[in-house]
N, C-alpha and C positions, 0 to 999 in steps of 0.2 A: 662587836668583833671579839672572838675568843682569843685567848692567849696563844693557842696553837696556830690559829690563822695569822695572827700578827707575827709570830716567829717564822712561819713559812714565808710570808711576804718579805720579811727582812732578810731571810736566807736567800730568796730569789733575787732580791735587790743586790745583795752582796755578790752572788754568783755573776750577775750581769756586770757589776762594776769590775770584778776580777777579769772577766772575759774582755771587756773593753780596754782595761789597763794593759793586759797582755798584748792586745792588738796594737796599741799605741807604742808599746816597747818594741815590738817587732818592726813596726814602721820606722821608728826612730833609728834602730840599729841596722836596718837594711842598707845594702849598698845603694847608691843613687840610682843605678840601673833597675832596681827592683821596687823603688818607692811608689811608683804609679800603681803597680799591682797590689802592693800592701795597702795603699790608700783605698782602692776599690774594695778590698776585703774589710777594712774598717767601716766604710760606708754601708756595706751589706749587712753588718751585724745589727740585729734588732735590739730595741731597748723599749722599756715600758715605764720608766721613771724619769721625772723631769731632770733630776740632777745628773743621772748617767747619760741621758740623751743629750743634755746640754754639753757635757764633757765630750761625748763622741763628736758632736757637731762642731764644737770649738776646735778640737784637734784636727778634724777632717779639713776644716777651712784653713787652718795653719799649714798643714802639709800639702794642701792643694796649691797654695801660694808657692811653696818650696818646689813642688813638681813643675809648676808653671815657669819658674826661674830656670830650672834644669833644662826644660824643653826649649826655652829661649836660647840658652847657651848652645844647645845642639843645632838649632836652626842657624844661629850666627856662624857656627863653624862650617856649615854646609853652603854658605853664601859665597858667591864669587865677587860680588861688589863689596869692597872694603868699607864704603860709607854706610851701606845698608847693614852690613855686619856689625859695625860699631854701634849703630842705633839700636839694633836688636840686643847687643850685649848690654847696653845701658839699661834697657827695659828689664832684661833678665837680672841685672844687678839690683835694680829697684825691687823686683819681686823677692829676691833672696834676702834683702835687708828687711823688708816687711815680714817675710816668713820667719826671720830670726826672732823678731819681737813676739810674733804670734805663737811660735813653737815654745818660746820661753813661758808664755802665759799658759799654754797647754800643759807644760811640765809642772807648773805651779798648781794648776787645778788637779792634775793627776796626783800630786803629793797630798792634796787635801782629801781626795777620794781614798787614797791608800790609808791615810790616818783614820778617816771617818769609818771605813768599813773594815779596818784592821786587816788589810790584804796581805801584809807581811806574814801574818799567821798562816796563810795558805801555802806558803813555799815550803 
């Protein structure tokens, strides 16, 4: 592999990491009402490298759990039966607790990606 090819590949990998990092930032900063759409956008982004694909998948899983919790809250609010509503809220709370840990791990991995690819230099 030539030096030019290696540099091109590293540049493409950096661009991929930057694109995914921006998508995760947008998802994190989106209002709750827009998170499901932002999650679809993140999942739709392509990736070609194990570390960036792993980052995308890890963060998508984390925010899917968050969205699941938000949807559970909405369902609970729409229920007439207070007992069913309370049960739904409990499930939603469990999802949100799980999501909190997973989104924290996503943020940690994003920090690693930012440092590895020097993504702060792109701003």
